[in-house]
C-alpha positions as a printed NumPy array, in Angstrom:
array([[ 13.722,   7.654, -33.765],
       [ 15.519,   6.364, -36.844],
       [ 16.317,   2.729, -36.034],
       [ 16.652,  -0.13 , -38.513],
       [ 13.53 ,  -2.01 , -39.584],
       [ 15.336,  -5.187, -38.478],
       [ 15.432,  -3.893, -34.902],
       [ 14.459,  -6.612, -32.416],
       [ 13.051,  -6.112, -28.928],
       [ 12.648,  -8.827, -26.309],
       [ 10.202,  -9.057, -23.416],
       [ 10.445, -11.27 , -20.37 ],
       [  6.978, -10.94 , -18.91 ],
       [  3.843,  -9.856, -20.753],
       [  1.67 ,  -8.631, -17.915],
       [  0.012,  -5.229, -17.711],
       [  3.23 ,  -3.231, -18.174],
       [  5.185,  -5.547, -20.478],
       [  2.138,  -6.261, -22.594],
       [  1.254,  -2.573, -22.889],
       [  4.77 ,  -1.534, -23.938],
       [  4.882,  -4.372, -26.463],
       [  1.521,  -3.266, -27.898],
       [  2.737,   0.341, -28.089],
       [  5.834,  -0.747, -29.995],
       [  3.746,  -2.79 , -32.402],
       [  1.473,   0.212, -33.047],
       [  4.237,   2.799, -33.451],
       [  6.98 ,   0.613, -34.963],
       [  5.033,  -2.082, -36.85 ],
       [  8.137,  -3.411, -38.639],
       [ 10.082,  -4.222, -35.472],
       [ 10.457,  -7.84 , -34.402],
       [  9.232,  -8.641, -30.9  ],
       [ 10.496, -11.683, -29.   ],
       [  8.723, -12.651, -25.776],
       [  8.61 , -15.153, -22.944],
       [  5.99 , -15.433, -20.225],
       [  5.321, -18.186, -17.7  ],
       [  1.628, -17.744, -18.591],
       [  1.319, -19.713, -21.834],
       [ -2.163, -18.303, -22.465],
       [ -0.876, -14.715, -22.326],
       [  1.943, -15.547, -24.715],
       [ -0.442, -17.3  , -27.114],
       [ -2.81 , -14.319, -27.036],
       [  0.057, -11.925, -27.86 ],
       [  1.058, -14.075, -30.825],
       [ -2.53 , -14.389, -32.039],
       [ -2.991, -10.601, -31.871],
       [  0.179, -10.078, -33.906],
       [  1.994,  -8.308, -31.059],
       [  4.699, -10.967, -30.655],
       [  6.572, -12.418, -33.638],
       [  8.786, -14.94 , -31.872],
       [  7.429, -16.647, -28.736],
       [  9.903, -18.409, -26.437],
       [  9.076, -21.248, -24.062],
       [ 12.015, -20.259, -21.853],
       [ 14.772, -17.643, -21.7  ],
       [ 16.978, -19.13 , -24.419],
       [ 18.94 , -18.138, -27.522],
       [ 15.748, -16.742, -29.086],
       [ 16.777, -13.58 , -27.224],
       [ 20.296, -13.546, -28.721],
       [ 19.112, -11.365, -31.626],
       [ 17.624,  -8.634, -29.398],
       [ 18.776,  -5.012, -29.483],
       [ 16.684,  -4.155, -26.407],
       [ 15.428,  -6.539, -23.715],
       [ 12.701,  -5.473, -21.274],
       [ 12.54 ,  -7.278, -17.914],
       [  8.856,  -7.05 , -16.97 ],
       [  8.437,  -9.746, -14.316],
       [  8.36 ,  -9.008, -10.542],
       [ 11.73 ,  -7.742,  -9.262],
       [ 13.142, -10.955,  -7.815],
       [ 12.092, -12.976, -10.857],
       [ 13.871, -10.457, -13.101],
       [ 17.022, -10.955, -11.061],
       [ 16.79 , -14.725, -11.478],
       [ 16.746, -14.359, -15.277],
       [ 20.037, -12.395, -15.425],
       [ 22.283, -15.442, -15.33 ],
       [ 20.445, -16.934, -18.334],
       [ 20.494, -13.671, -20.277],
       [ 24.137, -12.689, -19.815],
       [ 25.699, -15.267, -22.198],
       [ 22.968, -14.618, -24.789],
       [ 23.062, -10.829, -25.091],
       [ 24.694,  -9.084, -28.058],
       [ 27.569,  -6.724, -27.083],
       [ 25.503,  -3.562, -27.716],
       [ 22.199,  -4.872, -26.379],
       [ 20.438,  -2.564, -23.92 ],
       [ 18.902,  -4.345, -20.957],
       [ 16.158,  -2.51 , -19.081],
       [ 13.415,  -3.205, -16.562],
       [ 10.087,  -1.633, -15.601],
       [ 10.126,  -2.226, -11.85 ],
       [  9.171,   0.401,  -9.303],
       [ 12.191,  -0.491,  -7.13 ],
       [ 15.795,  -0.233,  -8.325],
       [ 17.991,  -1.133,  -5.321],
       [ 17.945,  -4.928,  -5.658],
       [ 18.061,  -5.09 ,  -9.457],
       [ 21.057,  -2.739,  -9.562],
       [ 22.946,  -4.824,  -7.021],
       [ 22.2  ,  -7.927,  -9.073],
       [ 23.245,  -6.179, -12.298],
       [ 26.534,  -5.184, -10.65 ],
       [ 27.132,  -8.709,  -9.339],
       [ 26.451, -10.116, -12.812],
       [ 28.832,  -7.653, -14.502],
       [ 26.055,  -6.194, -16.678],
       [ 26.255,  -2.574, -15.513],
       [ 27.528,  -1.345, -18.903],
       [ 24.406,  -2.716, -20.591],
       [ 21.703,  -1.821, -18.067],
       [ 19.417,   1.228, -18.163],
       [ 16.736,   0.934, -15.51 ],
       [ 13.259,   2.165, -16.307],
       [  9.963,   2.665, -14.535],
       [  6.778,   3.777, -16.31 ],
       [  4.614,   5.515, -13.724],
       [  1.435,   3.731, -14.66 ],
       [ -0.745,   1.189, -12.954],
       [ -4.177,  -0.285, -12.759],
       [ -6.337,  -2.254, -10.364],
       [ -6.318,  -4.863, -13.132],
       [ -3.322,  -7.02 , -14.002],
       [ -2.164,  -9.461, -16.664],
       [ -1.893,  -9.324, -20.436],
       [ -5.672,  -9.064, -20.826],
       [ -5.527,  -5.664, -19.101],
       [ -2.703,  -4.349, -21.347],
       [ -3.385,  -1.637, -23.91 ],
       [ -1.274,   0.208, -26.461],
       [ -1.81 ,   3.665, -24.906],
       [ -1.032,   2.876, -21.248],
       [  2.298,   4.732, -21.12 ],
       [  1.207,   7.573, -23.414],
       [  1.634,  10.958, -21.644],
       [  2.762,   9.114, -18.516],
       [  5.966,   9.887, -16.643],
       [  8.666,   7.278, -17.298],
       [ 11.729,   7.177, -15.035],
       [ 15.056,   6.459, -16.723],
       [ 17.674,   5.38 , -14.164],
       [ 20.908,   4.522, -16.03 ],
       [ 23.787,   2.835, -14.242],
       [ 26.858,   5.019, -13.801],
       [ 28.809,   2.671, -16.081],
       [ 26.515,   2.757, -19.106],
       [ 27.522,   4.879, -22.116],
       [ 25.645,   8.194, -22.187],
       [ 24.891,   7.702, -25.898],
       [ 23.049,   4.5  , -25.058],
       [ 21.018,   6.373, -22.459],
       [ 20.16 ,   9.104, -24.965],
       [ 19.153,   6.515, -27.578],
       [ 16.941,   4.601, -25.149],
       [ 15.39 ,   7.788, -23.738],
       [ 14.469,   8.905, -27.248],
       [ 12.907,   5.512, -27.931],
       [ 10.715,   5.724, -24.822],
       [  9.661,   9.266, -25.789],
       [  8.737,   7.973, -29.248],
       [  6.31 ,   5.63 , -27.503],
       [  4.575,   8.729, -26.129],
       [  5.909,   8.752, -22.558],
       [  7.408,  11.723, -20.681],
       [ 10.903,  10.74 , -19.55 ],
       [ 12.53 ,  11.723, -16.237],
       [ 16.196,  10.867, -15.649],
       [ 17.062,  10.293, -11.964],
       [ 19.634,   8.284,  -9.985],
       [ 18.276,   4.891,  -8.844],
       [ 18.497,   5.679,  -5.114],
       [ 16.509,   8.914,  -5.431],
       [ 13.946,   7.112,  -7.592],
       [ 13.386,   4.513,  -4.871],
       [ 12.855,   7.152,  -2.202],
       [ 10.339,   9.035,  -4.343],
       [  8.317,   5.959,  -5.295],
       [  8.259,   4.777,  -1.673],
       [  6.466,   7.963,  -0.601],
       [  4.112,   8.459,  -3.538],
       [  3.277,   4.827,  -4.338],
       [  4.503,   2.089,  -2.017],
       [  3.451,   3.599,   1.31 ],
       [  0.01 ,   4.701,  -0.022],
       [ -0.622,   1.096,  -1.124],
       [  0.189,  -0.141,   2.39 ],
       [ -2.054,   2.49 ,   3.96 ],
       [ -4.932,   1.672,   1.597],
       [ -4.645,  -2.037,   2.366],
       [ -4.527,  -1.39 ,   6.111],
       [ -7.65 ,   0.791,   5.911],
       [ -9.476,  -2.045,   4.154],
       [ -8.277,  -4.566,   6.748],
       [ -9.325,  -2.229,   9.576],
       [-12.875,  -2.043,   8.218],
       [-12.912,  -5.785,   7.476],
       [-11.996,  -6.589,  11.081],
       [-14.868,  -4.47 ,  12.425],
       [-17.549,  -5.551,   9.953],
       [-20.571,  -7.444,  11.254],
       [-22.364, -10.571,  10.067],
       [-24.673,  -8.498,   7.843],
       [-21.709,  -6.901,   6.075],
       [-23.045,  -3.401,   6.75 ],
       [-19.558,  -1.825,   6.774],
       [-18.959,  -3.249,   3.321],
       [-22.246,  -1.803,   2.032],
       [-21.595,   1.659,   3.441],
       [-18.004,   1.656,   2.157],
       [-19.23 ,   1.624,  -1.453],
       [-18.807,   5.405,  -1.798],
       [-15.73 ,   7.504,  -1.065],
       [-14.06 ,   4.806,   1.038],
       [-13.884,   2.489,  -1.945],
       [-12.273,   5.296,  -3.963],
       [ -9.466,   6.032,  -1.529],
       [ -8.719,   2.321,  -1.079],
       [ -8.997,   1.322,  -4.769],
       [ -5.274,   0.573,  -4.993],
       [ -5.657,  -2.1  ,  -2.306],
       [ -6.968,  -4.333,  -5.12 ],
       [ -3.487,  -4.508,  -6.654],
       [ -1.612,  -7.774,  -7.272],
       [ -0.34 ,  -9.078,  -3.866],
       [  2.605, -10.964,  -5.437],
       [  3.963,  -7.758,  -6.976],
       [  3.571,  -5.86 ,  -3.709],
       [  5.276,  -8.57 ,  -1.701],
       [  8.317,  -8.142,  -3.966],
       [  8.189,  -4.338,  -3.775],
       [  8.037,  -4.154,   0.023],
       [ 10.945,  -6.543,   0.443],
       [ 13.015,  -4.765,  -2.219],
       [ 12.504,  -1.172,  -1.063],
       [ 12.303,  -1.945,   2.635],
       [ 14.637,   0.819,   3.878],
       [ 12.719,   3.673,   2.28 ],
       [  9.333,   2.151,   3.098],
       [ 10.171,   1.571,   6.767],
       [ 11.502,   5.119,   7.119],
       [  8.372,   6.564,   5.558],
       [  5.994,   4.398,   7.585],
       [  7.747,   5.293,  10.842],
       [  7.402,   8.971,   9.961],
       [  3.742,   8.41 ,   9.059],
       [  3.053,   6.647,  12.368],
       [  4.739,   9.487,  14.267],
       [  2.578,  12.03 ,  12.44 ],
       [ -0.562,  10.028,  13.234],
       [  0.425,   9.97 ,  16.9  ],
       [  0.576,  13.766,  16.825],
       [ -2.962,  13.824,  15.418],
       [ -4.109,  11.466,  18.188],
       [ -2.539,  13.738,  20.801],
       [ -4.13 ,  16.82 ,  19.226],
       [ -7.56 ,  15.165,  19.431],
       [ -6.955,  14.202,  23.058],
       [ -5.983,  17.788,  23.87 ],
       [ -8.777,  19.253,  21.714],
       [ -6.119,  21.309,  19.949],
       [ -8.298,  23.176,  17.447],
       [ -5.357,  25.031,  15.903],
       [ -3.306,  21.899,  15.169],
       [ -6.273,  19.972,  13.773],
       [ -7.349,  22.835,  11.522],
       [ -3.796,  23.344,  10.221],
       [ -3.405,  19.594,   9.634],
       [ -6.341,  19.572,   7.21 ],
       [ -5.46 ,  22.983,   5.762],
       [ -1.911,  21.938,   4.843],
       [ -3.151,  18.709,   3.254],
       [ -5.852,  20.517,   1.28 ],
       [ -3.455,  23.173,  -0.014],
       [ -0.817,  20.684,  -1.151],
       [ -3.297,  18.253,  -2.681],
       [ -5.009,  21.022,  -4.648],
       [ -1.607,  21.966,  -6.102],
       [ -1.102,  18.483,  -7.597],
       [ -1.62 ,  18.681, -11.39 ],
       [ -4.497,  16.857, -13.066],
       [ -3.043,  16.758, -16.584],
       [ -0.45 ,  14.   , -16.198],
       [ -0.579,  10.289, -15.445],
       [  1.105,   9.499, -12.15 ],
       [  2.219,   6.208, -10.667],
       [ -1.284,   5.507,  -9.326],
       [ -3.586,   5.485, -12.305],
       [ -6.522,   7.881, -12.217],
       [-10.18 ,   6.938, -12.416],
       [-12.011,   8.865, -15.128],
       [-15.478,   9.39 , -13.69 ],
       [-18.46 ,  11.684, -13.709],
       [-21.469,  11.807, -11.401],
       [-24.926,  12.624, -12.757],
       [-28.13 ,  13.618, -10.983],
       [-31.049,  11.638, -12.399],
       [-34.681,  11.345, -11.272],
       [-35.918,   8.165,  -9.592],
       [-38.129,   7.046, -12.471],
       [-38.274,   4.32 , -15.112],
       [-35.937,   4.848, -18.052],
       [-33.785,   7.524, -16.372],
       [-30.542,   5.535, -16.573],
       [-31.389,   4.244, -20.03 ],
       [-31.717,   7.831, -21.292],
       [-28.201,   8.718, -20.117],
       [-26.656,   5.56 , -21.574],
       [-28.456,   6.03 , -24.895],
       [-27.093,   9.571, -25.27 ],
       [-23.518,   8.432, -24.633],
       [-23.936,   5.415, -26.898],
       [-25.061,   7.644, -29.753],
       [-21.788,   9.561, -29.345],
       [-19.817,   6.266, -29.507],
       [-18.43 ,   6.738, -25.995],
       [-17.283,   3.511, -24.323],
       [-18.211,   3.054, -20.676],
       [-16.001,   1.197, -18.232],
       [-18.542,   0.878, -15.437],
       [-21.607,   2.505, -13.911],
       [-23.525,   2.289, -10.679],
       [-25.877,   4.02 ,  -8.276],
       [-24.29 ,   5.858,  -5.331],
       [-26.317,   5.148,  -2.2  ],
       [-23.689,   6.64 ,   0.11 ],
       [-23.088,  10.194,  -1.137],
       [-21.377,  11.596,   1.925],
       [-18.148,  12.126,  -0.046],
       [-19.502,  12.599,  -3.558],
       [-22.287,  14.314,  -5.464],
       [-24.608,  12.816,  -8.063],
       [-26.703,   9.677,  -8.099],
       [-25.412,   7.898, -11.219],
       [-21.689,   7.188, -11.244],
       [-20.111,   6.539, -14.664],
       [-16.482,   5.59 , -15.259],
       [-14.577,   5.639, -18.557],
       [-11.408,   4.173, -20.017],
       [-10.072,   7.541, -21.209],
       [-10.165,  11.03 , -19.706],
       [-11.33 ,  12.572, -22.991],
       [-14.411,  10.329, -22.951],
       [-15.278,  11.58 , -19.464],
       [-14.883,  15.22 , -20.569],
       [-17.006,  14.699, -23.696],
       [-19.691,  12.792, -21.775],
       [-19.983,  15.56 , -19.187],
       [-20.408,  18.183, -21.908],
       [-23.018,  16.191, -23.837],
       [-25.095,  15.438, -20.756],
       [-25.02 ,  19.061, -19.599],
       [-26.264,  20.064, -23.041],
       [-29.2  ,  17.705, -22.453],
       [-30.022,  19.47 , -19.184],
       [-28.456,  17.008, -16.745],
       [-26.566,  18.183, -13.658],
       [-23.086,  16.673, -13.899],
       [-20.29 ,  16.678, -11.325],
       [-16.615,  16.08 , -12.128],
       [-13.742,  15.492,  -9.745]])
């Protein structure tokens, strides 16, 4: 993208998403000026100290008047509250965007504020069980799908310009109407987060004083409920903003579960078998080579002998190859997974390289 070196980009919110996009811009467009505000003074100070932010703001004020793009990266209802402060500050050709996973409420607010000619909604399909600026990294949106949801009133040339900019940051853009975006994210992100949290609460309610459920849940159960560790403030905003789509999907989900209950009551072998067969077939068709809205875990599982120095030998080999580890642990419950030593990585390529190196050393390695 061939924009002026004096180009200025503003951020309201420097959490995981805002911080990561800001870091990507600093890496790819080092000459751009970045203006930022965050209610977390420590996050803002860290961004300045790292050289990511040039102009910190203690509130949404005329510091943002020089911006060519402004990213709204706070929770949805907070973003809406900032619109009245931003409107009198924005340059005529400034593009206002957001990164929220729900568009209904923000678009209504944009319309009410008379900003529809300046707004191009956005949603990078990335996430993490971690949150805040300390979890941000400059490659988070790289090779990830990024929804572009322009208002019907915005100039198509502005949309093309902004789409190109996001692609220059390494993301894969998808242009969709806001309403369709909200339906899609409800089914593939919002409802799964509710289900994961309910599964955790179900187990919590039945756990005993010894916490045995919690101990046994350390294997596959913890994997399928990982997203239940997400920020509750963000998810409160999402559920209240996308309520229509979420309620419709949950009601359909409950109806489907009732059919499973009835099939078990009736010992309907055919229905039960087809239920799992359909799920297996569709899940196996989901591609592994793209980052979706729920961030993947990059893990391998390694069989090691129960002897002194066994784990140290694996770690030493990976350390010699300069591979960074995110976490490791011993799997005591292997009902849903193979391998004794579980190793997770920050990047998929590290997991692939680690698996190859360990196999070359004679280890049995399992990958998901």
